[in-house]
N, C-alpha and C positions, 0 to 999 in steps of 0.2 A: 572489401572485407566480407567474407562469407560466414554467415552465422547460422548455426543449427539452432532451431527453436524448440528446446525441450518443454517449453510451457504449454505446448499442445496437449501434454498429458493432463493439464489442469482445466482447460476450457471445455465447457459443454458437458461435463460429467462431474459427479461428486468426487472429491479428493479422498483417496484411500491410501494414505502414506505408509501404512504398515503392511499393505499387501502389494502395492505397485512399486517395483524396484526403480530407484533413481539412478539413471545412467548419465549423469551430468558431465559434460566436458569440463576439463580443468583449465586453469589459466595458461597451461602450456599449449593446449590444443585449440582453444577458442578465444577469439577476440571478444570479446565482449563489449552613523557617519562619524563617530568619534574615531581618532586614529587608532589603529590596532596596536597591541602591546606584544612585542616579540622579544624573546631572549636570544642572545647569541648562541651559536653552537657550543662555545666553550662554557657557557653558563648552564646549558641543558645537559651536556654529557658529563659523566664523571671523569676523573683523571685517567682511570683505567681505560674507559671507553675511548677517550681522546687518543691515548697511546696506540690502541688497537686500530682505530679508524684512520689515523694519519701517520702511521709508522713509515709509510713509503714516501711521504711528502710532508715533512715537519713544518715547512714554511707556508702550507696552504692557508692556515688561519690568518697569518699576517698579510697574505696576498689578497684574500677575499673576506670582506667584512659582511657577514651574513645579515646581521641586525640592520646595518645601514641599507643594504640591498633591499631587504623586505620592507622596511619603512618607506623608502623612496618609491618602490614599485606599488605598494599598497596605496600610498597617497595619490599616485597618478591614476590608479584604477578607481579609487573613490571619486575623484573629480570627474572621470569619464562616465561613471555610473550616474552621478548627480546630473550631468549634462544630458544623459540619454533619457532620463525619466523626469521630465519637468512637471511642476505642479500646475495643472490646468483642468478645465472642465472635462468630465464631471469630477469635481474635487475629491469626493470620498474615495473613489477607486484609485486615483493617483496618490492620494495620501496613504492609502493602504499599501500600495506597491512600494512607495518610497520608505515607508515605516520599516518594512522588513529588509528591503534591498540595502538601505543605508544604515542598518542597525549595528554595523561594525563587522567583526569577523576577521579572520586572518588573511582572507583573499588568496588562499593557497592555489585554488584552481586557476584564476586568471593569471597569477604570477607564474605558474607552471606553463601556461600557454605562451606568455611573453618570453620566458626563458628558453623554451623549445624553439621558438621563432628565431631568437637571436643566436642560438647554437648553430643553426643551419645557414646563417648569414642574412637573416631578415632584420627588420627594424621594429622597435616597440610600437610605433604608430601604425604599422601594417597589421600587427596582431591585436591591437587594442579592441576593435569591434568584436572579434571572436572571443577575446578575454572577457569582455562585458557580457557577452551572450551566455557563456558557460556559468557565470556568476548569477545571471538572471534565472537560468534553469535550476541551478543549485538552490537559490532562494525559494523558487516555486516549490521545489521538492520538500523543503523544510516546512513551508507554510501548509502544504497538503498533508505531510507526515504528522504534523502536530494536531491535526483536526481530531475531534472526538471519535469519528468513524475509523480513524487510523490508529496512531499511537496515543492520542488523547493527552497532549502535553500542554501545560500552561506557562512554560518558562523556556525561553530561547535567547541565547546571547546576552544573558543577564537581564532580559526584559520580558514583560508579558507577551505571549505569543499573539500572532496577528488576529486570530479568531476571537481571542479574549477581548481585544481592543475594538475591533470593527465588526464582530459577528461572523458566524460561520459562512453565511451567504456571500458576504463581501470578500472574505478571505479566499474562498474558492475562486471567485471571479478575478480577484487580483492576481492569484497564482496563474490562472489561465491567461491573463493579459500579459504577464511577464514571459510566459512560455512563447506566446505569439510574437511579442516584441523581440525576443532573442533572435529569431530567424529573420525578421525584418531588419534588425540592426546589422547582422552579418552581411545581408544582401545589399543594403543601401549605404552603409557607412564605411565599408572596406575600401581602401584607396585603390581604385581600378588601375591607376597608373603603375602601381607596384605589384599588383596581383592579377594574373590572367583570369578571365571569367571562368575558365574551366576549373581552376583551383577553388574559386569561391563556390562554385556548384558542388565540387567534391567535399568541401568543408560543410556545406549545408546538409548534404546527404549523410555525412558522418555524424553530425550533431543530431539529426533526426533519428538515426538508427540507435544512438546511445540512449535516447530518452524514451523510445517506444516500447512495443511489446516484446522486443528481443533485447532490451536494455534495462533501464531503470524501472519501468513498469513491470517487467518480468520479475526482477528481484523483489519488488514490493509485494506482488501478488503471491509469490512463493513464501515470502516472509510471513505474510498474514496467515497463510494456511499451515505454517509450521509451528505456531505457538503451542507449547506443551508437549512437543514431540522429542524433547532432548533425552528422555530416559526410556529404557526398555527396548530400544531398537539397535540394529547393527551399527557399531561405531563408524565403520567406513562409509556406510550409506548416509548416516547423519552428517558426517564431515563433508561428503560430496554435496549434499543439499546445502549445507552452510556455506561452502565455498561458492556454489552457484548464486546464492542470495547475495553475497558480498561482492562477487565479481560483477554483478549486474546492478544492484542497488547502490553501491558505493563506488566501485572501481570503474564502472563504465563512464561516468562523467569525468573522473580524473584522467582516464585514458583519452577521452575526447578532447580534454583541455590540451594535453600534450600533442596529440595528433593534429589538431586544428592549428596549433602554433607552427608545427613542422610544415604543414601544407602551405600555410600563408607565407612562411619564410622561404619557400622555394626548395624544400628538401627533396632529395631523391627518394624513389620508392624504398630503397634499401635503408636509408636514414629514417624514413617514416616508420618502417616496421621495427627497427631497433628501438626507437623511442616508444612505439606502441607496447613492446614487451617490457620496457622500463616502467612505463606508466601502469601496466597491469599489475606488476609486482608491488609498486608503491600504493596502488589502489587497495589491494588486499591487505597490505601492511597497515594502511590507514585504519581499516576496520578492526584488525586484530588489536591494534593499540587502543582504539576506541572502546573495544570490549573490556580490555584490561582496566582502562581508566574508569569505566562505568562502575567497577566494583572496588576500586582502590582510592577514589577521590570523592570529595563532597560536592554537593550541588553548587556551593559558592565557588569552589575551585574550578569547576567545569563550566560555569555559566549556563548550565541547563540541568534538568532533573537527573540526579545520580540514582543508580540502582533500578531504573525503570524496567530494564530488560529482565532483571531478576523477579520483579513484581509481576510482570507479564508472562513469566515462565518461558521466556524466549531461549532458544538454543544459542549459545555463544561459545567462543573459543575457550575462555577460562572454565566454563561449565563442563565442556567436553574434555579438555586437555589439562586443566589446572593452570594456575598463574605462571609457574616456572616454564612449563612446556610451551605455553603461549608466547612467552618472552623469547624462548629459543626459536620458535617459528618466525617471530618478527625479525630477529637477527638474520635468519636465513633469507627471508624475503628482501631485506635491505641489501644483503650481499648480492643476490641475484639481480636486483635492480641496477646496482652500480656496475656489474659486469657488462651490462648492455651499453654502458657509456664508455667502455674502455678504449674503443677505437676512434672516439671523437677527440678533438683538441681539448685537453684537460683544463686549460684556462677558461675556455668558453663553456665547458661542461660544469665548472665549479658551482654555479647556482643550483643546477639540478642535483648534483651530488650533495650539496648542503641541504637542499630541500628534502631529499630522501632521509638524511640524518635528523632533520627537524621533525619529520613525520614519525620517525622511529622513536624519538626521545622526548616528544612534546609532553607537556604536563596538563593540557586541557584541550 
């Protein structure tokens, strides 16, 4: 995967966002422990949406039980995460790691990884180390994002954030430890009998790219530099900047989740790239929906602080486009994602199709 790195605009020089044009590649041209509670697709979608989404296959809901699938997969992921991070010396750092890693959550990223692996003919056990790794990295990103020097949040997944409980120093170190463990876990726990070493190496490189200076870190640093820039600038330029942030800060890890699953499952290069494009669309979709929920739901409903983007004067899709246009954009992304799955066996693709709808119509 060849990535252009537009973040070189930002390193080593002051940022002048109103005078430096942003020529960011778009998603088309650039890759970029309580049990969870899930609603079935039929409970999340309105009747009108159900008719629209399933008009071509009215029997899909009876054939595929999304709620049961998510619960069963999430429980297996939770058990694997529990096994991967045991409570040992030094106790405080491992307690901190487990506190955030096992705090619940929907486990969307690891489930995407497993579903992609199974779609191309692999097994869940083959994908599980990679699935755990992406959740470790996701948890690390939340721990660091919540720090006072970043988004300064005290509430995550319905609980006090890690630094509130363990202190900023331990939260930073615990996040670093989870990041390191993610790569170790993929390299040592993947069943080598099922996966060629070259595929494991490819997966490790993919994971490293998604989290580094051309991935998650790039999105975070541009996000930090963009606070308060939503008004007074050229709309197209601001939208390009916003898409860059979300393709890197949010979509990159969702993309890696799907791509790692396809790699571990033995997918062809063509299959991997179709799934990459699918993941890029749902990754941006995830953030558009997140932006909408941030201004339409309460903190209690979200399990995290609501309205914090508004308080921080961050640029969001509702702020730029309005709620209705943002919802229309979300619908478009959902359609584009599903188009990338059209050539796969639709029975095997059912979990990914349902996950795209879940991301589009989730309520928290």
